[in-house]
C-alpha positions as CSV (number, residue, x, y, z in Angstrom):
1,X,0.0,0.0,0.0
2,X,2.8,2.4,0.8
3,X,4.7,1.7,-2.5
4,X,1.8,3.3,-4.7
5,X,2.1,6.9,-3.4
6,X,5.9,6.7,-3.9
7,X,5.4,5.5,-7.5
8,X,2.9,8.3,-8.2
9,X,5.3,10.9,-6.8
10,X,8.1,9.6,-9.0
11,X,6.0,9.8,-12.1
12,X,5.0,13.4,-11.3
13,X,8.6,14.3,-10.7
14,X,9.5,12.9,-14.2
15,X,6.7,14.8,-15.8
16,X,8.2,18.1,-14.4
17,X,11.8,17.1,-15.1
18,X,11.3,16.4,-18.8
19,X,10.2,20.0,-19.8
20,X,12.9,21.5,-17.5
21,X,15.5,19.4,-19.2
22,X,14.4,20.4,-22.7
23,X,14.5,24.1,-21.7
24,X,18.0,23.7,-20.4
25,X,19.1,21.9,-23.5
26,X,17.5,24.7,-25.7
27,X,19.2,27.5,-23.7
28,X,22.6,25.8,-23.9
29,X,22.2,25.3,-27.7
30,X,20.8,28.8,-28.5
31,X,22.3,31.1,-25.9
32,X,24.5,32.8,-28.4
33,X,21.6,33.6,-30.7
34,X,19.5,34.8,-27.7
35,X,22.3,37.0,-26.5
36,X,22.7,38.5,-30.0
37,X,19.0,39.3,-30.2
38,X,19.1,41.0,-26.8
39,X,22.1,43.1,-27.8
40,X,20.4,44.1,-31.0
41,X,17.2,45.2,-29.2
42,X,19.1,47.3,-26.7
43,X,21.2,48.8,-29.5
44,X,18.1,49.7,-31.4
45,X,16.5,51.3,-28.4
46,X,19.6,53.4,-27.8
47,X,19.7,54.4,-31.4
48,X,16.1,55.5,-31.3
49,X,16.8,57.6,-28.1
50,X,19.8,59.2,-29.8
51,X,17.8,60.1,-32.9
52,X,15.0,61.6,-30.6
53,X,17.6,63.7,-28.7
54,X,19.0,65.0,-32.0
55,X,15.5,65.8,-33.3
56,X,14.5,67.7,-30.1
57,X,17.7,69.9,-30.4
58,X,16.4,71.0,-33.8
59,X,12.9,71.6,-32.5
60,X,13.9,73.6,-29.4
61,X,14.3,76.9,-31.2
62,X,10.7,76.6,-32.6
63,X,9.4,75.7,-29.2
64,X,11.1,78.7,-27.6
65,X,9.7,81.1,-30.3
66,X,6.2,79.8,-29.7
67,X,6.5,80.2,-26.0
68,X,7.4,83.9,-26.4
69,X,4.8,84.6,-29.0
70,X,1.9,82.8,-27.2
71,X,2.8,84.1,-23.7
72,X,3.6,80.5,-22.5
73,X,0.5,78.8,-23.8
74,X,1.0,76.0,-26.4
75,X,-1.1,73.2,-27.9
76,X,0.2,70.2,-29.8
77,X,-1.4,71.5,-32.9
78,X,0.5,74.9,-32.6
79,X,3.8,73.0,-32.5
80,X,2.8,70.5,-35.2
81,X,1.8,73.3,-37.6
82,X,4.9,75.4,-36.9
83,X,7.3,72.5,-37.2
84,X,5.5,70.6,-39.9
85,X,5.5,67.2,-38.1
86,X,2.8,64.8,-36.8
87,X,0.6,65.7,-33.9
88,X,1.6,62.6,-31.9
89,X,5.2,63.6,-32.2
90,X,4.4,67.2,-31.0
91,X,2.4,65.8,-28.0
92,X,5.3,63.5,-27.0
93,X,7.7,66.5,-27.3
94,X,5.4,68.8,-25.2
95,X,4.9,66.0,-22.6
96,X,8.7,65.8,-22.2
97,X,9.0,69.6,-21.9
98,X,6.2,69.8,-19.4
99,X,7.9,67.2,-17.2
100,X,11.2,69.0,-17.6
101,X,10.0,72.5,-16.7
102,X,7.0,71.7,-14.5
103,X,4.4,73.2,-16.9
104,X,0.7,73.0,-16.2
105,X,-1.6,70.9,-18.5
106,X,-5.2,72.0,-18.9
107,X,-7.8,70.0,-20.8
108,X,-10.7,72.0,-22.4
109,X,-13.5,71.0,-24.8
110,X,-12.8,74.0,-27.1
111,X,-8.9,74.1,-27.3
112,X,-8.2,70.5,-26.3
113,X,-5.0,70.0,-24.3
114,X,-3.0,73.1,-23.5
115,X,0.4,73.4,-22.0
116,X,1.3,76.5,-19.9
117,X,5.0,77.3,-19.5
118,X,5.7,80.2,-17.1
119,X,8.8,82.3,-18.0
120,X,10.4,85.1,-16.0
121,X,9.1,87.7,-18.5
122,X,5.5,86.3,-18.4
123,X,5.6,86.2,-14.6
124,X,6.8,89.8,-14.6
125,X,3.9,90.9,-16.8
126,X,1.5,89.2,-14.5
127,X,3.0,91.0,-11.5
128,X,3.1,94.3,-13.2
129,X,-0.6,94.1,-14.1
130,X,-1.7,93.2,-10.6
131,X,-3.5,95.8,-8.6
132,X,-1.4,97.6,-5.9
133,X,-2.4,97.2,-2.3
134,X,-4.0,100.3,-0.9
135,X,-2.7,101.6,2.4
136,X,-6.0,102.8,3.8
137,X,-5.0,102.8,7.5
138,X,-1.9,105.0,6.8
139,X,-4.0,107.4,4.9
140,X,-6.5,107.7,7.7
141,X,-3.8,108.4,10.3
142,X,-2.3,111.2,8.0
143,X,-5.6,112.9,7.7
144,X,-6.1,112.8,11.5
145,X,-2.7,114.2,12.2
146,X,-3.2,117.0,9.7
147,X,-6.6,117.9,11.3
148,X,-5.0,118.2,14.7
149,X,-2.0,120.4,13.7
150,X,-3.6,122.6,11.1
151,X,-6.6,125.0,11.4
152,X,-9.8,123.7,9.9
153,X,-9.9,124.3,6.2
154,X,-12.6,126.2,4.4
155,X,-15.6,124.0,3.7
156,X,-15.3,122.3,0.3
157,X,-17.9,120.2,-1.5
158,X,-17.8,116.6,-0.3
159,X,-16.2,114.3,-2.9
160,X,-18.1,111.3,-4.0
161,X,-17.0,108.0,-2.7
162,X,-14.3,106.7,-5.0
163,X,-14.7,103.4,-6.9
164,X,-12.7,100.4,-6.0
165,X,-10.1,101.5,-8.5
166,X,-8.9,105.1,-7.9
167,X,-6.8,106.3,-10.9
168,X,-5.8,109.7,-12.1
169,X,-8.6,111.4,-14.0
170,X,-8.1,112.6,-17.5
171,X,-10.2,115.1,-19.4
172,X,-12.4,114.3,-22.3
173,X,-10.2,116.2,-24.7
174,X,-7.1,114.3,-23.6
175,X,-8.8,111.0,-24.1
176,X,-10.1,112.0,-27.5
177,X,-6.6,113.2,-28.7
178,X,-5.1,110.1,-27.2
179,X,-7.6,107.9,-29.1
180,X,-7.0,109.6,-32.4
181,X,-3.3,109.2,-32.0
182,X,-3.5,105.6,-30.9
183,X,-6.0,104.4,-33.5
184,X,-3.6,105.0,-36.3
185,X,-3.4,101.2,-36.6
186,X,-7.1,100.8,-35.8
187,X,-6.7,99.2,-32.4
188,X,-5.4,99.6,-28.9
189,X,-3.3,97.4,-26.7
190,X,-4.4,96.5,-23.2
191,X,-2.5,99.2,-21.3
192,X,-3.7,101.9,-23.7
193,X,-7.3,100.9,-23.4
194,X,-7.0,100.7,-19.6
195,X,-5.6,104.3,-19.5
196,X,-8.5,105.5,-21.7
197,X,-11.2,103.7,-19.6
198,X,-9.4,105.0,-16.4
199,X,-9.1,101.5,-14.9
200,X,-6.3,99.2,-14.0
201,X,-4.7,97.1,-16.8
202,X,-5.5,94.0,-14.8
203,X,-9.2,94.9,-14.7
204,X,-9.2,95.0,-18.5
205,X,-7.4,91.7,-18.6
206,X,-10.0,90.0,-16.4
207,X,-13.0,91.3,-18.3
208,X,-11.7,91.1,-21.9
209,X,-13.3,87.7,-22.7
210,X,-16.6,88.7,-20.8
211,X,-19.7,88.7,-23.1
212,X,-20.7,92.0,-21.4
213,X,-17.2,93.6,-22.0
214,X,-18.5,95.9,-24.9
215,X,-21.3,97.4,-22.7
216,X,-19.0,97.7,-19.7
217,X,-16.3,99.4,-21.8
218,X,-18.9,101.7,-23.3
219,X,-20.0,102.9,-19.8
220,X,-16.3,103.7,-19.0
221,X,-15.3,105.2,-22.3
222,X,-15.4,109.1,-22.3
223,X,-16.9,109.0,-25.8
224,X,-19.3,106.1,-25.1
225,X,-17.4,103.8,-27.5
226,X,-17.8,100.1,-27.0
227,X,-14.7,97.9,-27.4
228,X,-14.2,94.3,-28.2
229,X,-11.1,92.0,-27.7
230,X,-9.5,90.0,-30.5
231,X,-7.9,86.7,-29.3
232,X,-6.0,86.4,-32.5
233,X,-4.2,89.8,-32.4
234,X,-4.3,90.3,-28.6
235,X,-5.7,93.9,-29.3
236,X,-8.9,95.8,-28.7
237,X,-11.0,97.3,-31.4
238,X,-13.9,99.7,-31.3
239,X,-17.3,98.1,-32.0
240,X,-18.9,99.5,-35.1
241,X,-22.4,100.9,-34.5
242,X,-25.1,99.6,-36.7
243,X,-26.8,102.6,-38.5
């Protein structure tokens, strides 16, 4: 009775031993061929990587130019059209650059996938257009000290409460002369329109894509002119009135 389990175990061991033996014999006989195939695959991968690095060096100037022109915003289609190569190649290139420079990737239904690269000049423009912090407490202390040291001034008409953005006022004639001078090319840039509307440049930047921007700009414009923003030229144009 005890010999049968031993015999069954021996047969099972032989069943496993035969495939292992064949595999060992196969590896011994073909190890040179397998080693050559592995070396060829590794060499091909290294050659492909070398070719990619050489190609990226040629594309880098195009990439840097587009970053400057588009203020850091790029899509694979922009790069593919500019460089005249497939979109999949452009996307692979931008994915690598995004990982290298820590760029932001935004997906939208209209523009698809967009890559945002922030440079020092773009960051400086953002900081320059930001609204300054108003020192209201210091201003209140100055008025109090002046009222204690100086005699009470003659009564003057009470000024209306300023808007959230207090900017130097300009006369209607100055704005009109400025508009005639600036509209030589038929458009205004953001800083010029902000000066004309007597608001901060950042306010124009925030509202420029608003559907109600023409009506809002009309209410601020000294001549009651409505303005519209062109995404293509990054400029503002007066809205033609329908007669």
